[in-house]
C-alpha angles and dihedrals in degrees: 000000000000092000090057094066114125123224091259092051091050090052091049090049091051091051091048090050091053091048091049092051092047092048090047090054090048092046092051095037093118091058102036093103090049091050091047093052091047089052092050093051092043089054093048095047095041093097090057091049092048092051092049092043090061089066108023141040125277095256096048093045093049092047093050091048091050091051090049091052091050092048095046101039117010103043099047093041093050092049094050092047091050093050090046092054090049092049093048089059091049092047093052090057093043099051094075092050092048094049093045091058097042123092129195116254123232090265091052091051091051090051089048091052090049091051090050091051090052092047090049090060093054109097122236092016126109103181125142122184118216130181089249093053092047092049091047092051093049090048092053092045092049093048093047092049091049093048090046091051090050090050092050090049092051093047091048092054093048124176123339092242091054092049092051092046093049091047092053093048091046091050094052095044092046093051092044093052092042095054097036101036096124092050091051091051091047090050090052091051091049095048096044107097090203092073137248096288094058089041089057090051091053092046092048093049094045091046092050091049093048090050092046095047100043107025097027112026093032092057091045092048093048091049091049092045093049092046092050092047091050090052090053091048092050090047091057107271097121096158119087100014095154091042089056090047092057096039096046092043090054091050091050090069090073125066094249090058133180090326088085086075108021098052095051089043091051092049090047092050090052092050093048097053107279096099097156093047093047093050090046092054093050095045093044091054094048096045106031113016097047092048095052086080092052092052101043103033097076090055099043111028120060117219092237088068097052116124127187109267091243092054091045091051093049094045094050095049093042089049092050091051094047104035106018121230093345087061086083085076102028096046096062090042091056090045092054089051090053093047091047091050091053090048092052091048092051090047094051101039104025102031093240116161113263115217105229096146125119113248096204092110093052090047091050092049091051091049090053091054110115115269095237092055092055091045095046109048094199090062094061117103121214115237119214113239116206114239112251118243112256115240118226117238118246111254 
């Protein structure tokens, strides 16, 4: 019967298939982020499942892989988030006490006098900054930020019933994708009208970006966040260590990094009396934290997943706005899909070269680069890359 379809019937069937897929996405819209995160984790833990599957049954392999995912991801993340929420509450109460017992240094007073001189020259403004007003403003800002962070944490957790429901759905989707991953990929190749070759390009790019963002960039960001938080702890900021770990790790996903917070904090500490600690925080960030990326990236992030820093910055913030915290992962994945689509269009219609090569050799060469050259940027030598031959478009 299926072979007797006319061309018109096949077109109608294609339209109905698109409508069914669109309606399915709309119908499941409340759980798309949950499904996407389950797919990401299933992809990352697929090698463990495949290795276990070679020796044991499907059920035992899937159960062991699930327990490994909980031990590696869920348990540590839940513990850190819990400790961070507790420390945020303690920090909110401690900010007022810290500011009340902190005096401006002589340098801070001179800067305050300079600011007052500048404000005095501004017409129609009668504003004078005093140490008390500055301390009061910082106290209010700190308390408001802490209370806002607590509110975000409470809203993210939601009700107990919602958490249990989401956990059950995530569990079933994760196990289904883990045990039927090859079937899902084959279905994508069959449904993609662009053909299996282009489908493989999309899958390779998305897989590389997922690996780079979660296994690579996530590890780099956590290392940078922990290192920056340790520098703040050594410098004297003992309250909110785990909060700084989470916050600075999240910032490390973007090109500007944890320095958005640590450098102003270091300068502020120097102005408010802790000169040695403030200088230590700034120098530690410039020398150690920023170079963690240079050392670890060649080992963890494949070149096929590299995005321009501007695109990475936009994708992370757009992902955070659209999907919440998980947008740190989903944003770059969507961006690499967009970039790949544009590359395929240029290759088909403009004859532009399409990068289908494996970058393992380039990654291996970068890993073999001496340690001191990766650590010290000025020691790195640029390698000339031959220009690819442009392919002519089919007429």
